Steps between C-alpha positions, in 0.01 A plus 500: 500500500601236755248428777661459846443174686178494701486472878383144454847403378687551825757258358610450140248246375634211292323474165535227237383561142437185294429576135623360169511844337835675567358850459234433767760360738737793444226760528372356829853477641583862410173651627490304826872543574459876469236470775742332741400137450739208462403349165597164351386366161447158345439426130265205557302314761755224552780741595256706704407199713867422556558856623197480730641184660827676578365832628184652644327771295240737637337557160507294181384637164441208263382484140216256457586393145853358487646193329583187697371601846206745494429777743212292641747224595730753666204649687394157632852420619537835677164473673586151622851568633510879557151607615625838628636603159278729294457401135405751229423344161585663168240428235631528148163539330306666780244224498255518788465120518873452566504770765198356683647151493830627638321683783309182584831315529635753747646790301476833680449716190571518127647751258428483124756553225590755390527696829658832593759556776233671711269200468782269606591715799135524603436125501830430683430764767149360541644154562749644750218651702330161498812318618555765764145449628553123507821549695325727749231236551762230547690718749179580690408133520849416622485770769150392603608138527801595711281716724243222548767242573648718774168567674441323830126501428371227271368626165326301226326619183274298271324550169125463446536124459662476844836414347795632698677796338736581787569358846794616709705263719338635820152402378610149406673457836194623692270246334760225548567443128848388399443335163573580138445832320149633564458752217215393277363251751142514627474641854324185619808298403720669760257648756298275728354767730136549410488857631758619246329319212161639600642854525643471147160381369325794669751750360460365145120508523485870590333712235663816362265718707633363832844468650585368844779314673420158644676450833546182698708372788670171422651242730742278311703223659838445337777280640293444817483875565179701474525835326234770489476710183294798399377428145386779268373430150375751241423501127757647263330737257589639158432847366149396396425372853494139379659231716846395386556268796560519874771595745529324837720618787587300812640676808636305798320618816596206721714706737239776517224254585717338767574840655132594497410172667769548764377854562139387536600213729707735715220758528252228587727351766585833662140617494376186673778518759423867575122496497452239773694689773335827397153352543605372840634844592176668390299268724725574798464874446122462477498310831694783663270767349195310623639510854556125534849567640391781727360850481621707200507878501374707208857595406612137508199400291588766243855367477377142468256598224781668303718193540214275390438720194868476394503123547172472306655699212797264504262204505320644193837532326576133567152398376547690175846350452345156539229587249760616249701182552186293450408678179850476354504126568184467286290344775193712429469379142322182618249678723283690251123503463220702343490826698201736500682833475183705550439330834869520596526874430171564680636319807818707481295819491295396803810396695700818437217753518521537881875564482443763234225659709753562781666754265168604345603331173222373273546178300284449189462182295422538128479165323371416153205261476676239287798408720544120486682284757872446445719196563723607791608438856237671713726563798756665273234719339394609847863585579540703181198724541522520878856628457405753232198634696697513827776697328242738351363568850843531664641733235198733480420797722172544682189569290653327196314252278580156359338339195516130412393445139480181299423408140603253229751617241569262213588166669582654839323613813613857570473620861619846601547632855517882486543747783527875540790467741858624523614359167858411403782665312613352168825365645300303759277337236796318346588339837163456664486122438856444624530303823536708817462826304284762669413853391658739748381858520336730752160337443614139550776513760265403787325218309604151606569231239739228385552605139407148389128541434515617140777255416273225632208636296706503181628145559147368555363669189785379280458146635143527366638612158371853555660842534476815712556864408519816706432864419548776753523878529643657817220666695227357273493130578599158366336232287608135502353302207498121508450282190407134557429251219136395477595151386821313567621259236 
């Protein structure tokens, strides 16, 4: 019974049979032709090599023991000049030594004489699956290379010895390299930036139990033009979690950084230009309220107080915009010191307690005994917790309670400000740290605010390499939890 061609032979594979026995050649040609293969035969190694030079064959079946040119010689020639051709050796005496030697020299498989048609079909179909897998790998590599070369981001991969496996044109352009082929070169031979080299070293040194992405911001001057890149480097792992190398990605953020700087400069300029006349206006209104410009009636005083309150709210908005601009410019990073958080939170409690008492709100402080100082900007820490406690008071009804708790958790100081106030809906939680966003419902519509406070809080905490989380249930209250690193590297 004839076996139909397998799915692996999507095209009629070319097969060459080289054997000095006519019956073997004829039998192979008949069996394989019935299975849809194109089969050619050669009576000896010399003619077989001539045929190989003239035409490509997907599979070659060659007898090891032939006069003049042996199957070993044919195998060596094929492996040298046609590495993608699969060679199956035919062993006349079924000796294991010959088969092992042929496999060492690059043969895919062997078939001993005498063999049945089914054995022949099986070994040929097995080789076809192998060649199909090799072709799939080659196609995948070709597609991957084309994809990498078309990326605008720079991508480079290395092996464990820091030899370059792949580097697309964008990566080479970003680092200012325009030399010879880089594949196989050591990364230090083409990369001069120490941050990239250090990131690769860190990625390679990661144990199998940890995995993280090393991120850096690079400033590289090329052709008298400074470029700013976001650099991300991570280890490349195998199935057994062992490091196979690294992958490094560079993303050009020059335009983004320039826009952010322009935005910060604009906010700073406008804020300064607006705040000075507002302060002057507030002083003039105060002079009028105090009667320095003549007697003021109660109604006029009420109107002046409302106007002063609106201007003061606008002045607070400008101040918070300036603070945000200052944080984004990185100015606070050079103004840090050891801050006693127990003393700071105690001062915050004492300062806000009278304001809470006006609404009959109690404020409790629950701190663990082992809270150490942290390296931070004290003024910013005051701003963070003053903002959170003020919000808790503003967004709580009368007779509510507020709890400030603090403890160490792993390598972080964890401080939570919890209230039993109005709470927030789930859709508000996703936007609460967005600039100018304010929760608007029947409980909050009469509460004054800029919508910048929590955005400022988040910016300050992130500039200290910390994080903030919020949990809230409408009608049951809100908890803001701040995590600040105990030690800064």
